C-alpha positions as CSV (number, residue, x, y, z in Angstrom):
1,M,100.0,131.5,94.4
2,N,99.7,130.4,91.0
3,E,100.8,133.8,89.7
4,L,103.8,133.5,91.9
5,N,104.7,130.3,90.4
6,D,104.3,131.6,86.9
7,L,106.6,134.3,87.8
8,I,109.2,131.8,89.3
9,G,108.9,129.7,86.2
10,F,109.6,132.8,84.0
11,V,112.6,133.9,86.0
12,N,114.0,130.3,86.1
13,G,113.5,129.9,82.4
14,N,116.5,132.3,81.7
15,S,119.6,132.4,83.5
16,I,120.2,136.0,82.9
17,R,117.0,137.0,84.4
18,Q,118.0,134.8,87.5
19,K,121.3,136.5,87.6
20,V,119.9,140.1,87.3
21,L,117.2,139.3,90.0
22,S,119.9,138.0,92.3
23,L,122.2,140.9,91.8
24,L,119.4,143.6,92.4
25,S,118.4,141.6,95.6
26,S,122.1,142.0,96.9
27,K,122.8,145.3,95.8
28,G,119.4,147.1,96.2
29,E,119.4,149.2,93.2
30,M,121.7,149.7,90.3
31,E,121.8,151.5,86.8
32,G,121.3,149.2,83.9
33,K,125.0,149.7,82.4
34,R,126.3,148.7,85.8
35,V,124.2,145.7,86.0
36,S,125.6,144.8,82.4
37,K,129.2,145.5,83.5
38,T,128.9,143.4,86.7
39,L,127.3,140.4,85.1
40,R,129.6,140.8,82.0
41,V,126.7,140.4,79.7
42,A,126.2,142.8,76.7
43,Y,124.1,145.8,77.5
44,P,121.6,145.2,74.8
45,T,121.0,141.7,76.4
46,I,120.7,143.3,79.8
47,A,118.3,146.0,78.5
48,K,115.9,143.5,77.0
49,T,116.1,141.4,80.3
50,L,115.4,144.6,82.5
51,D,112.4,145.3,80.1
52,E,111.0,141.8,80.6
53,L,111.4,141.9,84.2
54,E,109.8,145.4,84.4
55,Q,106.8,144.3,82.3
56,K,106.3,141.3,84.8
57,E,106.4,144.0,87.7
58,L,109.5,142.2,89.3
59,I,111.7,145.3,89.0
60,T,111.0,149.0,88.9
61,K,112.9,151.9,87.2
62,K,113.2,155.2,88.8
63,E,115.2,157.6,86.8
64,E,118.0,155.2,85.6
65,M,118.1,153.0,88.7
66,Y,116.6,149.6,88.8
67,S,115.2,147.8,92.1
68,L,113.2,144.9,93.1
69,T,109.4,145.4,93.7
70,E,107.7,143.5,96.4
71,S,106.7,140.8,93.9
72,G,110.6,140.6,92.8
73,I,111.7,140.2,96.4
74,K,109.2,137.3,97.2
75,V,110.1,135.6,93.7
76,E,113.8,136.0,94.3
77,K,113.5,134.5,97.8
78,M,111.3,131.6,96.7
79,I,114.0,130.9,94.0
80,Q,116.8,130.8,96.7
81,Q,114.9,128.2,98.5
82,I,114.7,125.9,95.5
Protein backbone atom coordinates (compact mmCIF):
# COMPACT_ATOMS: atom_id res chain seq x y z
CA MET A 1 0.00 0.00 0.00
CA ASN A 2 2.90 2.34 0.74
CA GLU A 3 4.16 2.00 -2.82
CA LEU A 4 0.70 2.91 -4.12
CA ASN A 5 0.66 6.01 -1.89
CA ASP A 6 4.09 6.99 -3.24
CA LEU A 7 2.80 6.67 -6.81
CA ILE A 8 -0.29 8.73 -5.98
CA GLY A 9 1.98 11.42 -4.51
CA PHE A 10 4.20 11.27 -7.61
CA VAL A 11 1.22 11.81 -9.93
CA ASN A 12 -0.44 14.46 -7.74
CA GLY A 13 2.84 16.38 -7.53
CA ASN A 14 2.46 17.50 -11.14
CA SER A 15 -0.74 18.64 -12.84
CA ILE A 16 0.42 17.44 -16.27
CA ARG A 17 1.00 13.92 -14.91
CA GLN A 18 -2.53 14.02 -13.49
CA LYS A 19 -3.99 15.16 -16.82
CA VAL A 20 -2.09 12.53 -18.84
CA LEU A 21 -3.20 9.71 -16.53
CA SER A 22 -6.80 10.92 -16.60
CA LEU A 23 -6.78 11.28 -20.39
CA LEU A 24 -5.35 7.79 -20.94
CA SER A 25 -7.90 6.44 -18.47
CA SER A 26 -10.78 7.88 -20.49
CA LYS A 27 -9.40 7.28 -24.01
CA GLY A 28 -7.71 3.90 -23.53
CA GLU A 29 -4.62 4.42 -25.64
CA MET A 30 -3.15 7.35 -27.55
CA GLU A 31 -0.05 8.45 -29.41
CA GLY A 32 2.20 10.91 -27.58
CA LYS A 33 1.61 13.68 -30.13
CA ARG A 34 -2.15 13.21 -29.79
CA VAL A 35 -1.84 13.49 -25.99
CA SER A 36 0.08 16.73 -26.53
CA LYS A 37 -2.56 18.19 -28.86
CA THR A 38 -5.50 17.08 -26.71
CA LEU A 39 -4.04 18.60 -23.54
CA ARG A 40 -2.63 21.62 -25.42
CA VAL A 41 0.78 21.12 -23.86
CA ALA A 42 4.05 21.33 -25.82
CA TYR A 43 5.19 17.93 -27.10
CA PRO A 44 8.64 17.99 -25.38
CA THR A 45 6.87 18.47 -22.03
CA ILE A 46 4.45 15.61 -22.77
CA ALA A 47 7.29 13.35 -23.96
CA LYS A 48 9.16 13.94 -20.68
CA THR A 49 5.98 13.30 -18.66
CA LEU A 50 5.23 10.10 -20.60
CA ASP A 51 8.81 8.92 -19.94
CA GLU A 52 8.42 9.61 -16.20
CA LEU A 53 5.10 7.75 -16.04
CA GLU A 54 6.55 4.85 -18.02
CA GLN A 55 9.57 4.61 -15.69
CA LYS A 56 7.18 4.37 -12.71
CA GLU A 57 5.30 1.63 -14.61
CA LEU A 58 2.05 3.60 -14.59
CA ILE A 59 1.82 3.54 -18.38
CA THR A 60 3.20 1.32 -21.10
CA LYS A 61 4.18 2.04 -24.70
CA LYS A 62 3.48 -0.39 -27.49
CA GLU A 63 4.74 0.86 -30.83
CA GLU A 64 3.75 4.54 -30.60
CA MET A 65 0.66 4.04 -28.43
CA TYR A 66 0.58 4.74 -24.70
CA SER A 67 -1.89 3.14 -22.30
CA LEU A 68 -2.31 2.63 -18.56
CA THR A 69 -0.85 -0.40 -16.80
CA GLU A 70 -2.74 -2.15 -13.99
CA SER A 71 -0.89 0.06 -11.49
CA GLY A 72 -1.78 3.12 -13.55
CA ILE A 73 -5.45 2.18 -13.49
CA LYS A 74 -5.39 1.67 -9.69
CA VAL A 75 -3.59 4.95 -9.07
CA GLU A 76 -5.91 6.90 -11.39
CA LYS A 77 -9.01 5.46 -9.68
CA MET A 78 -7.63 6.32 -6.24
CA ILE A 79 -6.82 9.88 -7.33
CA GLN A 80 -10.38 10.30 -8.61
CA GLN A 81 -11.66 9.40 -5.12
CA ILE A 82 -9.51 12.03 -3.39
